[in-house]
N, C-alpha and C positions, 0 to 999 in steps of 0.2 A: 335540360341542363347538360346531360351527358352528350347530346347531339351538338350543342353549342360548343362544348369543350373540345370535341373531336374536330370541329371546324376551325377552332383557334389553333390547335396543334398543326393541322394541315396548312393553314395560312402561314404559320411561323416556319414550317419546314420549307414551303415554297419560297418564302422570303430569304431564308438562309442559303438555299441552293442558288437563288438568283444573285445574291450578293457575292457568294463564293465564285460563281461563274464570271461575274463582272471583274472581280479582283484578279482572277486567273488570266482573263483576256488582257487586262491592263498590264499585268506583270509581263506577259509574253510580248506585248507591244513595246513595253519599255526595254525588255531584253533585246528585241530586234533593233530598236532605235540605238541602243548602246553599241550594237555591232555594225551599224551603218558607217560607211567610209566618211571621213570628215576632212575637208581641205585644211591643211595647216600652213602651206606655203604656196606662192604663185610665182610665175615668171622665171623659173629655174630650168636649167638644162639637166637632164638625167645623167648623173655621174656615179662614181663608186666603182669599186673593183668587181669585175664579173667573176663569179665563182666557177671554177672549172673542175674541182675535185668531186668525186662521187659522194664523199662524206665531208661536210663542212661543219666545224665546231663553231657555235656562236660564242662570242667572247664571254667567258666566266659565267655561263648561264645553264650548264648541264643540259644543253639542247644541241642536237646534231641534225642538220638538214641534208636530206638526200636529193630531193628534187620537187619542184612545184608543178602541178598539172591543172589545166583549165577543166572545170567540171560544171556543166550546165544541165545536168539531169534533173535537178530540182529547182535550183536557182543559180544565178551567175556567180560562181565562187572560184577562188584559187585554193586548191587542196595540196598542201605540202606533205610529202611523206617524210617522216623524221623519226628520231629516237630521243626520248626525253626521260628525265628522272621522275618517277611517278609521284613523288612527294614534293620535291623542291621547286619544280617548275609550275608556277601559279598563273602567270599571265604572259602573253606574247602578242605582238602587234605586227600586222603586215603594212609595209610602206610601199605604196604604188606611186610611180612617177609617170604622169600622163603627158605624152607629147602629141601635137606640137605646142599645146598651151602652157606646158611646164608646171601644171598643178601637181602638188604632192598630196596624196590622200593617205590617211592612216585608218586602218580597220582593226578593231579588236578581234583577236582570233578565238575560235572555239578549239580547245585542245582535247581531242578524243584519244585517250590511251587505250590501246587494244586490250581486251579482257584476257587474252591468252599471254600473260606475262610470266607465268610459271614461277612466281616468287622472286624473280630477279628485280633489282631496284630500277633498272632501265628497261623500257619497253617500246615497241613500235607505236607510233602515234600519227594520227591525222591532225594537221594544223590547218583549220579551215577559215578562210576570210571571205566576206562579201566583197565583190569588186565594185569600183565606181560605176555608176549607171551609164555615163556618157563617155566611157573610155574602155578600150580593150588593151590593157597593159601587157607589154611584152616581157617585163621583168618585175620582180618583187624582192624587197629586202625584209628581213625579220629582225625585230628588236624587242627587248623586254619592256620598253617604255614607249609611250606615244610622243615623247620629246627627245630631241637629239639632232644630230647632223647626219643626213642621209648619205653624204659623201664618205662617211667613215664606215658605212655598212656594206658588206658584200651583197652583190645583186645576183639573183638567180633567174635564169630564163624560164618562162612559163611554157611548158610543153603542152601539146594537144590543142593548141589554140584554133587550128583549122582542122575540120573533119576531112578525112582522106578516104579514098577507096582502098579496100584491103589489098595489101601487096602479097600476103601469104594466107594460107588456110590454117596452118598449125604452127605455133611457136612453143617450144619447150623451155621452161624456166628451171635452171639448176642453181640452187643456192645451198650452201656456199662451198666452193672448192677450197679446202684448207688442209693442214697437216702434211705438207709436202706431198700432195696426192700423186701416186705413182701406179695406179691400177690401169696401166696403159692399154693392155689388150681388151679388157672388158669395156673400157671407155670407147675404144674404136668400134667394138661390136655393137654397143648401145647406139652410138651415133649412126652407124650404118643401118641398124634396125629401125631407128626413127625415120630415116630417109625412105626406106622400103615401105614403111607404113604411111608415109605422106607428109612428113615434117619438112618444112623449108628453112626454118630458122631455129637455132638453139642459143639461148642467152645464158651465159655463165657468169655468176658473180664470183670472181676469182680473188681469193686471199693469197694463196701460194700453191705451188706444185713443183714437181721435179723438173730437172733440165730436159729429160726425155719427153715428159708430158708437154713442155713448152713447144717442142718441135711439132708434136701432133696438133696442138692448138693452132700453131702458125699455119699448118696445112689447111685446117678447116676454116680459118679466118680468110685466107687467100681464096679458098674455094667459094666463099660467100655464105657458108652454112652457119658459122659460129660468130657471135658478137660477144666480146669480153667486156664486162663492167668491172673495173678495178674495185676491190672491196677491202681496203686497208683498215678494217674496223679495230684491229688490235693496236693501231697507232693512237686511238682515241680512248678506248675502254679496255678493261680487263675482261677478256672473253672466256667463256666456258665451251668445251666441246660436247657438253651434255645439254639436254633440253630442260632439265629441272634444277632449280637453285639448290645448291648443296652446302651452303654456309662456308664456302671456301674463299670468300672475298671477291668473287667475280661480279661483274656488272650486268652482263647480258648473256643469254644462253645461245648455244649452237651458232656462234659467230654471227649473231643478228639475222638468222635465217628468215624469221617472219617479216622483218622489215624489207629484206631483199625480195621476198615473194610478192609483197604488196607493191613495191616499186616496179617489179617486172610486169605485173598486171596493168598498171597505169601506163607504163612505158610502151606497151604493145596494144593499148586499147583501141587506137585508131588505125593500126596497120595489120592486125591479125584477127581472123574470124574466130579462132579458138586459141586459148592459152592452156598449156598442159603443165601442171605442177607436179613434178616428181624428181627423184634423185638420179644420179648418173648410173646407179646400179639397178635401176627399175625400168621395166618396159611394160606398157599396157598392151597385152596380147589379145587381139580379137579372136574369138572361137567360131563365130558364125559369119564373119565378114573377112574379106581379103585385106582390107586396110581401114584406117581410121575414118576416112571420108565417108565410105558407105556405111560404116558402123554408126557414125554420128548422125547421118541423114535418117537412118532407121530409128535411132534413139530419140531424136527430136520429133519425129513423126508420131512415135508412141507416147511421148511425154510433152504435149504442148504446154507452153508457159514455163518450161524448165530451163534454167540457165546454168545449173551446176550438176555435173554428172560424176558420181563417186565410184571408184573401182577398188575392189577388195585386194589387199596385199597378201601374197603367199610366198613363203620362204622356200627357196631351193638351196639347200646347204652346199657351200663350196667344198665341204669336206667329203661329200659323197659323189663319186665320179662314175661316168659310163666310159667304156673303152672306145666308143665311137668318136670319130672326128678328132683323133689325136694327131694333129697336123704338125709335123716336125719343125717346119720353119717358124711356127708360132711359139715354140718352146723356149726360144731365146728372148722373147718379149715379156717383160714383167706384167703380171696381172692374171686374171682368171679367164679361162676359156669357157664361156657360158654354154656352148654346144655340148659340153661334157657333163652338164649338171641338169638332169631332167627328172630328178626325184624331189618331190615337194613334201613339206611337213604337213601332217593332217591338222585339222582344226583342233584347238584345245578347248576342253570343256570350260564353260563360264568365262572364256576370253574372247573378246570381240577383235577381229582382225582390223587393223587400221586401214584407212583408205587414202588414196590420192585422187586428183581431180583433173577433169577437162572442163573448162568454164568458158562461158561467153564473157569476155572481159568488160564489156560495156554494161553488164548487169551486176558486176561485183563492186561492193563498197569497201569491205574489209575482208581479208582472208587470214586464216591460220594455216597450219601445215596439213591437217587431215580433214578440214571442213572450212566453209566460209563462215565468217562471223556475222556478216550483214550483206544482203544482196536483194536486188529486184528479181522476183521470180522464184521458182521452187528449186529444191534440190532432189535428186533422184539417185538411189542406190542401184547400180547396174548389176543385174544378176550374174552369177559366176559362170553360167552357161553361155553368156554373151561375150564376156571378157574378164580377164583377171590380170593382176600385176605380177609379172615374173620378177622376183626379187632374189638375185643370187648374192648371198652374203654368208657371214658366219651363222651357224645353226642357232636357233633359239631353244629347240628341244634337243640338247646335246646328247642326252643319254638314250635317245630313241633308237632302237635297232633298225637296221636298213629295211628289214622286211615290213616294218610298220609305215614306211614312207610310201607315197603314191607316185607311181611312174607317170609322168606327164610330158609327152614329146611334142606338144603344140609348137614349140620353137623350131623343131626340125622341118616344119613345113617350108621354112624360109632358108634352109641350109645352103642350097645351091647359090642363090643370089648373095647371101650373107658372106659365104666363103670367098666368092669372087671379089666382092667389094672390099672386104677386109684385106685381102692380098694386095689389091691395088693401092690401098692407103699405106700399108706396111712397106711396099716396094718403093714408094715415093718419100718415105720418111725414115723409119728406123732401119729397115734392112738395107736401104741405100747407104746409110751412114756406116753400117757394119762391114761393107765390102772393102 
């Protein structure tokens, strides 16, 4: 009897597992079917206003579209980088117009709000739609309903439709420049250090900066190094200059930094071998290699299957100076002279130093500021004896006496090239205007 009872329990368990599995498969199949594009109109020409702004507000829907990107790493989808209200936005639909047959398809979107929202009501989001099978749409519109008039909806160009050969090895993404930014000397020094280390492109999401800084940006744009992405986020949302929600009525933190970083990764996915995510006052300094290319070749060789490399941040307080490299012609330029700041703060007990990243953009799905949230491949922490982030800013350990700081002159390895290059930029921008 006991044996028979055990067999009955086993059979019942197998039955329950089988039914549950069948229901789960059916549910997933129905979910996928609900996301499949459906033809709603035929024989039309694709019309509608082409959206040209970096940030486009959807009408009355607490949704802001940055840009759509083609993504076929898992299935053929359009992935829109956007900003949405984490509670109020429930449903969105992609409207694809396929030429030359003029069929209009509507796909129900998956809305993936990034987990690193830090308490703010608005957050970075991926709005993902399956594309029609027999169509490679060039544009997409977004609507809160599967019904309506496509002519009334803004149209967004879908980027990354065609794979291209890499035009550069390293692109630095800086987000976001705000607060009437005027740290001119340090910015030029960072730019010239990036170039010495192997960077060919710097993408800056610019909210605002000083008039003097505009002159410097103009120089780098004309040189071909800098690409400016206008970032008027405060025209749409109440922004905070802090990273965590402070109950002050703001909508989004740090001028939408996380959204800009994600957009920058997708924007450079097909044109840059690596994307570097750091701020303008941060430089990844290699200790064992002369530049980033040899460093990354070595790191990839040692870490097969790794797509995200994280570098430890170290503070070099701008209040502690060396007497070296006090260059008189630089004293009239606003900003910090990083060559004079070679004392770094020691590690703090029980405090983990934040990290910034060099990533393979084709392997990243979602990123935050100090780590990726979702990616194909592994992440690796780069040892401090290989490289560290030189971060010259206000001290974090303000009361620490000078003798407790660590003298680190790694930056001085590059002093000759850096001084020459900075002087060249200053002579063609700021010093020229002062004559």
